[in-house]
C-alpha positions as CSV (number, residue, x, y, z in Angstrom):
1,M,0.0,0.0,-0.1
2,G,2.9,2.5,0.7
3,D,4.2,2.0,-2.9
4,M,0.7,3.1,-4.2
5,Y,1.0,6.2,-2.0
6,K,4.6,7.0,-3.2
7,L,3.4,6.5,-6.8
8,Q,0.3,8.8,-6.5
9,K,3.0,11.2,-4.7
10,E,5.3,11.0,-7.8
11,A,2.3,11.4,-10.2
12,K,1.2,14.7,-8.4
13,K,4.6,16.0,-8.5
14,I,4.9,15.4,-12.2
15,K,1.5,16.7,-12.8
16,K,2.8,19.8,-11.1
17,E,6.0,20.0,-13.4
18,L,3.7,19.5,-16.6
19,G,2.1,22.8,-15.7
20,K,5.4,24.6,-15.9
21,I,6.3,23.0,-19.4
22,H,5.2,25.2,-22.2
23,V,5.2,24.0,-25.8
24,F,4.2,25.9,-29.0
25,A,3.2,25.2,-32.5
26,E,2.8,27.7,-35.4
27,S,0.7,27.5,-38.7
28,D,0.5,30.1,-41.2
29,G,1.5,33.2,-38.9
30,V,-0.5,31.8,-35.9
31,K,1.5,30.5,-33.0
32,V,-0.4,28.8,-30.2
33,T,1.4,28.0,-26.8
34,V,0.1,25.3,-24.3
35,N,1.2,23.9,-21.1
36,C,1.7,20.0,-20.9
37,E,-1.4,20.0,-18.7
38,Q,-3.4,20.9,-22.0
39,E,-4.3,24.4,-21.3
40,V,-4.0,27.0,-24.0
41,L,-1.8,29.8,-22.7
42,A,-1.7,32.1,-25.7
43,V,-2.5,32.5,-29.3
44,E,-0.5,34.9,-31.0
45,I,-0.6,36.4,-34.8
46,V,3.1,36.4,-35.5
47,D,2.6,37.5,-39.2
48,E,0.8,40.6,-39.5
49,A,0.0,39.9,-43.3
50,V,-2.7,37.6,-42.2
51,L,-4.7,40.0,-40.1
52,G,-7.5,40.8,-42.9
53,Q,-7.9,37.0,-43.7
54,A,-10.2,35.8,-40.8
55,K,-11.2,32.3,-42.5
56,R,-7.3,31.6,-42.7
57,I,-6.4,32.8,-39.4
58,E,-9.3,30.5,-37.8
59,K,-8.1,27.5,-39.8
60,S,-4.5,28.2,-38.6
61,M,-5.3,28.7,-35.1
62,L,-7.2,25.5,-35.0
63,D,-4.2,23.8,-36.7
64,A,-1.8,25.2,-34.5
65,T,-3.6,24.2,-31.3
66,N,-4.1,20.9,-32.4
67,R,-0.3,20.5,-33.1
68,A,0.6,22.3,-29.6
69,M,-1.9,19.8,-27.9
70,K,-0.2,17.0,-29.4
71,K,3.3,18.0,-28.3
72,S,2.0,18.5,-24.8
73,Q,0.4,15.0,-24.8
74,Q,3.8,13.6,-26.0
75,V,5.7,15.3,-22.9
76,A,3.2,14.3,-20.7
77,A,3.2,10.8,-21.6
78,E,7.0,10.6,-21.4
79,K,7.0,12.2,-18.0
80,M,4.2,9.8,-16.7
81,K,5.7,6.7,-18.1
82,S,8.1,6.5,-15.0
83,V,5.4,6.5,-12.5
84,M,3.0,4.3,-14.4
85,G,5.7,1.7,-14.9
86,G,5.8,1.2,-11.2
87,M,2.1,0.4,-10.8
88,P,0.7,-3.2,-11.1
89,G,-1.0,-3.7,-14.2
90,M,0.3,-0.7,-15.7
91,G,3.6,-2.2,-17.1
92,G,5.1,-2.6,-13.6
93,Q,5.3,-5.7,-11.4
């Protein structure tokens, strides 16, 4: 039972760390930044030439958001791998 508590404590620690890790993706002049808890932190238009093109910006925002979320999922999965590996039935004993 102590091992489970230790694993839960470790998982909470990693979750806190994930909130501090920021990843971003850019698509057609739009940059989206998310943390690895998959919260969108910022949406920026980095190419002023696209300002008058609402439909293109919407598509770029969607694309950049999805790319940034995927990156955050990859980082989170990598960080959690060490904790999940120690849990019975999750790749552990």
